[in-house]
C-alpha positions as CSV (number, residue, x, y, z in Angstrom):
1,M,-220.9,-139.7,-55.5
2,A,-219.7,-142.6,-57.5
3,H,-218.9,-145.9,-56.0
4,P,-217.6,-149.1,-57.5
5,R,-220.4,-151.2,-58.8
6,G,-219.2,-154.2,-57.0
7,G,-218.2,-152.5,-53.7
8,Y,-214.4,-151.6,-52.6
9,K,-211.9,-154.3,-52.5
10,N,-208.4,-154.4,-51.3
11,K,-205.2,-155.8,-53.0
12,S,-206.4,-159.3,-52.3
13,G,-209.6,-159.1,-54.0
14,Q,-211.7,-159.3,-50.7
15,K,-214.5,-156.9,-50.3
16,I,-214.1,-154.2,-47.6
17,P,-216.6,-151.7,-46.4
18,G,-216.7,-148.0,-47.6
19,V,-216.7,-144.9,-45.3
20,T,-220.3,-144.4,-45.6
21,T,-221.3,-147.8,-44.8
22,I,-218.9,-147.7,-41.7
23,I,-220.4,-144.4,-40.4
24,G,-224.0,-145.4,-41.4
25,R,-223.6,-148.6,-39.2
26,F,-223.6,-146.5,-36.1
27,K,-225.7,-143.3,-37.4
28,D,-227.8,-141.8,-34.8
29,S,-231.6,-143.0,-35.5
30,G,-233.3,-140.4,-33.6
31,G,-234.0,-137.9,-36.4
32,L,-235.1,-140.5,-38.8
33,M,-237.7,-142.2,-36.3
34,Y,-239.0,-138.8,-35.6
35,W,-239.4,-138.0,-39.3
36,A,-240.9,-141.5,-39.9
37,F,-243.6,-140.7,-37.0
38,E,-244.3,-137.1,-38.5
39,Q,-244.9,-138.9,-42.0
40,G,-247.2,-141.4,-40.5
41,K,-249.2,-138.5,-39.2
42,A,-249.2,-136.7,-42.5
43,A,-250.4,-140.0,-44.1
44,E,-253.4,-140.2,-41.7
45,R,-254.4,-136.6,-42.5
46,G,-254.3,-137.5,-46.1
47,E,-251.5,-135.2,-46.9
48,I,-249.0,-137.8,-48.7
49,E,-249.7,-141.3,-50.2
50,K,-245.9,-142.7,-49.9
51,L,-243.4,-142.6,-47.1
52,Y,-241.0,-140.4,-48.9
53,D,-243.7,-137.9,-50.7
54,K,-242.8,-134.8,-48.7
55,R,-238.8,-135.7,-48.1
56,D,-238.7,-136.1,-52.0
57,E,-240.4,-132.6,-52.6
58,A,-238.5,-130.6,-50.1
59,A,-235.0,-131.9,-51.2
60,V,-235.8,-131.0,-55.0
61,A,-234.3,-127.6,-55.2
62,G,-231.2,-128.4,-53.3
63,T,-230.6,-131.6,-55.3
64,I,-231.0,-129.5,-58.5
65,A,-228.5,-126.8,-57.4
66,H,-226.3,-129.8,-56.2
67,S,-226.4,-131.4,-59.6
68,M,-225.8,-128.1,-61.4
69,V,-222.6,-127.8,-59.5
70,E,-221.5,-131.3,-60.2
71,A,-222.0,-130.7,-64.0
72,T,-219.9,-127.6,-63.9
73,I,-217.0,-129.2,-62.3
74,R,-217.1,-132.0,-64.7
75,R,-217.7,-129.4,-67.4
76,D,-220.7,-131.0,-68.7
77,P,-224.0,-129.2,-69.9
78,L,-226.1,-128.1,-67.0
79,P,-229.1,-130.4,-66.5
80,D,-232.5,-129.4,-67.9
81,I,-234.7,-128.1,-65.2
82,S,-237.6,-126.8,-67.1
83,M,-239.8,-129.6,-66.0
84,H,-239.8,-128.3,-62.3
85,P,-242.3,-125.6,-61.0
86,E,-241.0,-121.9,-61.5
87,N,-240.3,-121.6,-57.7
88,I,-238.0,-124.5,-57.5
89,Q,-236.3,-123.5,-60.4
90,K,-235.7,-120.1,-58.8
91,H,-234.3,-121.3,-55.5
92,A,-232.1,-124.1,-57.5
93,L,-230.6,-121.5,-59.9
94,Q,-230.1,-118.9,-56.9
95,G,-228.2,-121.6,-54.9
96,Y,-225.9,-122.4,-57.9
97,E,-225.2,-118.9,-58.6
98,N,-224.4,-118.4,-54.9
99,Y,-221.8,-121.4,-55.2
100,L,-220.2,-120.0,-58.3
101,R,-219.7,-116.6,-56.7
102,W,-218.1,-118.2,-53.8
103,S,-215.8,-120.7,-55.9
104,Q,-214.9,-117.7,-58.0
105,N,-213.9,-115.3,-55.2
106,S,-212.2,-118.2,-53.4
107,K,-210.4,-119.2,-56.6
108,I,-211.0,-122.8,-55.6
109,E,-209.7,-125.4,-58.4
110,V,-210.9,-128.9,-58.4
111,I,-208.1,-131.2,-59.4
112,Y,-209.7,-134.5,-58.7
113,Q,-213.4,-135.6,-58.4
114,E,-214.8,-138.6,-57.2
115,I,-211.7,-140.7,-57.2
116,Q,-212.2,-144.2,-55.6
117,L,-209.3,-145.0,-53.0
118,V,-208.7,-148.0,-50.7
119,S,-206.9,-147.9,-47.6
120,E,-204.7,-151.2,-47.1
121,K,-203.8,-150.1,-43.6
122,H,-207.2,-149.7,-42.3
123,Q,-209.2,-151.8,-44.7
124,F,-211.7,-149.6,-46.0
125,G,-212.5,-147.6,-49.2
126,G,-214.0,-144.2,-50.2
127,C,-214.8,-141.7,-52.9
128,P,-214.3,-138.0,-51.9
129,D,-216.4,-135.7,-53.9
130,A,-213.3,-133.7,-54.5
131,I,-209.6,-132.9,-53.9
132,I,-209.0,-129.1,-54.4
133,I,-206.8,-126.6,-54.3
134,A,-207.7,-123.6,-51.8
135,D,-205.3,-120.7,-51.2
136,G,-202.5,-122.4,-52.9
137,K,-202.9,-125.5,-50.6
138,L,-204.4,-129.1,-51.0
139,A,-207.6,-129.5,-49.4
140,V,-210.4,-132.0,-49.4
141,G,-214.0,-130.6,-50.8
142,D,-217.3,-132.2,-50.1
143,W,-221.0,-131.1,-51.2
144,K,-224.1,-131.9,-49.3
145,T,-227.7,-131.2,-50.0
146,S,-228.8,-130.7,-46.3
147,D,-230.6,-128.4,-44.0
148,S,-227.9,-128.9,-41.3
149,V,-224.1,-130.0,-40.9
150,Y,-223.9,-133.1,-38.9
151,P,-220.8,-134.7,-37.0
152,D,-221.0,-137.6,-39.5
153,Y,-219.9,-135.2,-42.2
154,L,-216.8,-134.3,-40.3
155,I,-216.0,-137.9,-39.5
156,Q,-216.4,-138.7,-43.3
157,L,-214.1,-135.9,-44.4
158,S,-211.5,-136.8,-41.8
159,A,-211.5,-140.4,-43.5
160,Y,-211.0,-138.9,-47.0
161,K,-208.0,-137.3,-46.0
162,K,-206.4,-140.2,-44.6
163,L,-207.3,-142.3,-47.8
164,W,-205.8,-139.6,-49.9
165,E,-202.7,-139.4,-47.9
166,E,-202.2,-143.3,-47.7
167,N,-202.3,-143.2,-51.5
168,F,-200.5,-140.0,-52.4
169,P,-198.2,-139.7,-49.4
170,D,-196.0,-137.2,-51.4
171,Q,-199.0,-135.0,-51.7
172,P,-200.5,-134.2,-48.1
173,I,-203.6,-132.5,-47.5
174,T,-202.5,-129.2,-45.6
175,G,-205.3,-126.9,-46.6
176,G,-208.0,-128.4,-44.3
177,F,-211.4,-129.2,-45.2
178,H,-214.4,-127.4,-47.3
179,L,-217.7,-128.4,-47.0
180,C,-220.4,-126.8,-49.4
181,R,-224.0,-127.3,-48.2
182,F,-227.2,-126.7,-50.3
183,G,-230.4,-126.4,-48.1
184,K,-233.0,-128.9,-49.4
185,K,-236.2,-126.6,-49.9
186,H,-234.7,-123.4,-51.0
187,A,-231.2,-124.5,-52.0
188,D,-229.8,-122.0,-49.4
189,F,-225.8,-122.2,-49.9
190,A,-223.2,-122.2,-47.2
191,H,-219.6,-122.9,-46.9
192,F,-218.0,-124.4,-43.9
193,F,-214.2,-124.8,-43.2
194,W,-212.1,-127.0,-40.9
195,H,-208.4,-126.7,-40.5
196,E,-208.1,-130.0,-38.9
197,L,-210.4,-132.8,-37.9
198,D,-208.1,-135.1,-35.8
199,D,-210.8,-136.0,-33.2
200,A,-213.0,-137.0,-36.4
201,W,-210.5,-139.4,-37.5
202,E,-210.1,-140.9,-34.1
203,L,-213.8,-141.5,-33.8
204,F,-213.8,-143.2,-37.4
205,L,-211.1,-145.7,-36.3
206,L,-213.3,-146.6,-33.5
207,Y,-216.0,-147.1,-36.1
208,R,-214.0,-149.2,-38.0
209,R,-212.9,-151.4,-35.4
210,A,-216.6,-151.5,-34.0
211,Y,-217.9,-152.3,-37.5
212,D,-215.9,-155.5,-37.5
213,L,-216.7,-156.5,-34.2
214,Y,-220.3,-156.0,-34.9
215,G,-220.0,-158.2,-38.0
216,K,-218.5,-161.0,-35.7
217,L,-221.5,-160.8,-33.3
218,K,-223.9,-161.1,-36.0
219,K,-222.4,-164.5,-36.9
220,R,-223.0,-165.7,-33.4
221,V,-226.8,-164.9,-33.3
């Protein structure tokens, strides 16, 4: 996902936080702590040398499939995957082909990809993976490399919808939200759809307010 090199800025030139930065401030750290604990045990057993060894290995196939999809959407040449082991290539190609089959059957059309947007009303920025047409309606599209779908993803999608509609009020999102997920190890492909995410947007607004309050508190300590 593309981000401005200097971060997001409002019309006055002031830096403002991005969607993922806001959500990340309040992200549940339980899963990360468990992962770090397991990595520590693996290091003691001599199975890994660096903290991210196993994570990077597990994410390879899903990451490759994800990059192939992005290249296809941009109409770029597919990345060279020949340097990876055959089993990883196989999983990545299968995930990629499954995505293509779904995309063709669903007649999905990507009209904007990685467009950088700013909300002057709520003072945050974001870069949706894609704005798409599905079933003749405008929708938000997103691609993840992950073994699960988390509530944070829904919050992120809802924020992208509001960003789009503030900047393009004459083109409202009426086709909901499409999330395409690639499993990390085997690049298993899955598609998820939500017609509305009003609760997620309500929670994002609370996060946005809390983000500013947290910043003020940090200045007091």
